C-alpha positions, 0 to 999 in steps of 0.5 A, spaced: 070 785 223 073 782 216 074 775 215 081 773 214 080 768 210 075 771 205 076 771 198 071 776 195 071 782 199 065 786 196 058 788 199 052 784 197 046 788 194 043 793 199 048 791 205 051 797 209 058 797 210 061 794 216 065 798 220 072 796 221 074 794 228 081 794 232 083 788 228 083 792 221 086 798 224 092 794 227 093 791 220 093 798 217 099 800 222 103 793 220 101 795 212 105 802 213 111 799 215 113 796 208 110 802 205 114 807 209 120 803 207 118 802 199 118 810 199 124 811 203 128 807 198 127 812 193 132 817 196 135 812 201 142 812 196 143 820 196 148 819 202 151 812 201 153 813 194 160 816 195 162 810 200 159 805 195 163 808 189 169 808 193 168 801 195 165 798 189 168 802 184 162 802 179 163 806 172 159 812 171 154 808 167 153 803 173 153 808 178 147 811 174 144 804 174 145 803 181 140 809 182 135 809 177 134 801 176 129 801 182 125 806 180 125 803 173 123 796 175 118 799 180 114 803 174 114 798 169 111 793 174 106 797 177 100 795 173 102 788 172 103 787 180 096 790 181 092 786 176 096 780 179 094 781 186 087 782 184 087 775 181 092 771 186 090 775 192 093 781 195 095 778 201 099 773 198 102 778 193 104 782 199 107 777 203 111 775 196 113 782 195 116 782 203 120 776 202 123 779 195 124 786 198 127 783 205 132 778 201 134 783 196 135 788 201 140 783 205 143 782 198 144 789 197 147 790 204 153 785 203 154 786 195 161 786 193 160 788 186 157 794 182 153 788 178 150 785 184 148 791 187 144 793 181 141 786 180 139 787 188 136 794 186 132 791 181 129 786 185 128 791 190 124 795 185 120 788 183 118 787 191 116 795 191 112 794 185 108 788 189 108 792 196 105 799 193 099 797 190 097 791 195 097 795 201 093 800 197 088 795 195 088 792 202 086 798 205 080 798 200 078 791 202 079 792 209 075 799 210 069 798 207 066 804 211 067 811 206 069 815 213 074 810 215 077 809 209 078 816 208 082 816 214 086 810 213 087 813 206 089 819 209 094 816 213 097 812 207 098 818 203 102 821 209 106 815 210 108 815 203 110 822 203 114 822 209 118 816 207 121 820 201 123 825 206 125 821 211 129 816 206 135 821 205 136 823 212 136 816 215 141 815 209 145 820 212 145 818 219 146 811 218 152 812 213 155 817 218 155 812 224 155 805 220 157 803 213 153 804 207 150 797 207 146 799 213 141 803 209 139 796 206 139 792 213 134 797 216 128 794 211 129 787 214 126 788 221 120 791 218 119 785 212 120 780 218 114 783 222 110 783 216 111 776 214 109 774 221 103 778 222 101 779 215 098 772 215 094 773 222 092 780 221 091 781 214 085 779 210 086 775 203 081 778 198 081 777 190 077 778 184 072 771 184 072 771 177 078 775 173 077 771 167 083 769 162 090 773 164 092 777 157 100 775 157 101 779 151 099 786 155 105 785 160 111 786 156 107 791 152 105 795 158 112 795 160 114 797 153 110 803 154 112 805 161 119 805 161 121 809 155 117 815 157 119 814 164 127 814 162 126 820 157 123 824 162 127 822 168 134 824 164 132 830 161 132 835 167 140 833 168 142 831 161 138 836 157 133 835 151 136 831 147 134 827 141 135 820 144 130 822 150 125 825 145 125 819 141 124 814 147 118 818 149 115 818 142 116 810 142 113 809 149 107 813 147 106 809 141 107 803 145 102 806 150 097 807 144 098 800 142 097 798 149 090 802 150 088 799 143 089 792 145 085 793 152 079 796 148 079 790 143 081 784 146 076 779 150 080 779 156 083 785 157 089 786 163 086 793 164 078 793 163 076 799 160 070 799 164 074 801 170 075 808 167 068 809 166 066 809 173 064 815 176 070 819 178 075 814 177 079 817 170 079 824 173 082 822 180 088 819 176 089 825 172 088 830 178 093 825 182 098 825 176 098 833 176 099 833 184 105 829 183 107 833 177 107 839 182 110 835 188 116 832 184 117 838 180 118 843 186 123 838 190 127 838 183 129 846 185 128 846 193 133 840 194 138 844 190 136 851 193 138 848 200 145 845 198 147 849 192 144 856 193 144 856 201 151 852 201 148 847 206 151 840 206 147 834 204 145 832 211 143 839 213 139 840 207 135 833 209 134 835 216 132 842 214 127 839 209 124 835 215 121 841 218 115 842 212 113 835 214 109 837 220 104 841 216 104 835 211 102 830 216 096 834 218 093 835 211 090 829 209 087 828 216 084 835 215 081 834 208 078 827 210 075 830 216 072 836 212 069 831 207 066 827 213 063 834 216 059 835 209 064 840 205 064 837 198 070 834 196 070 838 190 071 844 194 076 841 198 080 839 192 080 846 189 082 849 196 088 844 196 090 846 189 089 853 191 093 852 197 099 849 193 099 854 188 100 859 193 106 855 195 109 856 189 107 863 189 111 864 195 117 860 191 117 865 186 118 871 191 125 868 194 132 871 194 138 867 194 138 867 202 131 866 203 131 859 208 125 861 212 121 863 206 123 856 202 121 852 208 114 855 209 113 855 201 115 847 201 110 846 207 104 850 204 105 847 197 106 840 199 100 840 204 095 842 199 098 837 194 097 832 200 090 834 201 089 833 193 092 826 193 089 823 199 082 825 196 083 823 189 086 816 192 079 815 196 075 817 190 079 813 185 078 807 190 071 808 192 069 809 184 072 802 182 069 795 184 072 792 190 074 786 185 079 791 181 082 794 187 089 792 186 088 794 178 085 801 180 091 802 185 096 800 180 094 805 175 094 811 181 101 809 182 103 808 175 100 815 174 104 818 180 110 815 177 109 819 170 107 825 174 113 825 178 118 824 172 114 829 168 114 835 173 122 834 173 122 834 166 118 840 164 119 844 170 126 843 170 127 844 163 124 851 164 128 853 170 134 850 166 132 855 160 132 861 164 138 859 168 142 859 161 139 865 159 141 869 165 148 866 165 153 871 161 156 868 155 163 869 157 162 864 163 166 858 162 162 852 158 160 848 165 158 854 168 153 856 163 150 849 163 148 848 171 149 851 177 153 845 180 158 846 174 158 854 175 160 852 183 165 847 181 168 852 176 168 858 181 172 854 186 178 854 181 178 861 179 182 866 183 178 871 189 173 876 186 172 872 180 170 866 183 165 870 188 162 874 182 161 867 178 158 864 184 153 870 185 151 870 178 150 863 178 146 863 184 141 869 182 140 865 175 138 859 178 133 862 183 131 866 177 129 859 174 126 857 180 121 863 180 119 861 172 118 854 174 114 856 180 110 861 176 108 855 171 107 850 176 102 855 179 098 856 173 098 849 172 095 848 179 090 854 178 087 850 172 087 844 175 083 847 181 078 850 176 078 843 172 076 839 179 070 844 181 065 839 177 067 833 181 061 830 186 062 827 192 061 820 193 057 818 199 056 811 198 064 810 196 063 805 191 063 804 184 057 806 180 052 800 178 053 801 171 061 800 172 060 794 176 055 791 171 060 792 165 066 789 169 062 783 171 060 782 164 067 783 162 069 778 167 064 773 165 066 774 157 073 772 159 072 766 163 
């Protein structure tokens, strides 16, 4: 059983991994509560924003910040908080994040101005940035047996994916029966439970020799991440504009400076040796590709359900829960296959192939294909979750346990980049095809987006409006077909790239990587 007061967590040389007991599995269930809520907060405002707008009367810019500030702060602070957890203790940082998340949720629920709500959402992003890598790092330290860790990470992946889908549905139900602040109050019981049970059930663990903390790398990492995320997130809805291109280029330049500093400073924030651990770098990249596909598909399917099939937002959210059934089984099945002796590379390749076939199904849809779209969503998401759970397990097993928080934060940051990139690239492909298929004689708003076409059609008489709706829906579906084919091609290439992966039986970092990290810590001390 894990010692609740241990500070190191790594196994001694030649020692066998100790199997987790009832305490660890109970602790895992406690950890899943904040993870579920953090993932839900990505989509929890979908139905609440109309009531928020009526109550707080935010400007257009303020409304955008109410939506986006959470994701921006979360993405910008993930690396910093992962590294900080390795230094001060993952449980300590987790409990701090829970307290911040709970306090911010209470403030957001009773916010009486748009400025207050934006500030509360920013603090929620701060809390989320501490909770997400801390939960994953604690899973790494609690489950040292590779088989048990794979099962735990499978559960982690399923909860994370399910939370995003559940957030919008819960938002619709709460707003229908209560007031908009209730979407934030649901966070309080889970955070209170974590603060009570966390110190009892969760072990403390941290890097025993972290070296000096490079303060300059903190703002440099944020300056590298935020401009890129901003540009990628805005392009799908606003189009490819010079401002967004410049933002991405500035972010990439700062990212190059950040990487250079990590390679040259005596005590780097992100040890370069971590990327030389066998399997770690490929796992981060393939995990990024997975979220590229997941979020890219969501960009189209959510609009398809509402704007093409004409479902209400709540109806669309409820229908989108159906694919969650096979998704919940995908990660555990992948873990069992690897434990039964199937090579991890084969499982990952199969996952990418399954996801690619899901995109192939999307490419066959018409303007009235509810069942086919739901089936496609279930197939492609199941394949992606298989890949994500295995890549998470591979990355955490490859990284030294002392660097569990850092490794977790890099995976999560890669996921944020992948999601934003998927919506930007696939969204741009779909938009380009849509605009090509809309007649030039159509009103200007109709040539931009399907939503604009539906708004204009509502003002046109009789058959003219119906004809525009039909044309716009066919154009959007054609754009979804083109994006699906492009995404399937990316996944097929990723399947080929995954074939050289080797399954790690020990589930630990390579000795070379461990020695390099240890030497770096000694040099920085």
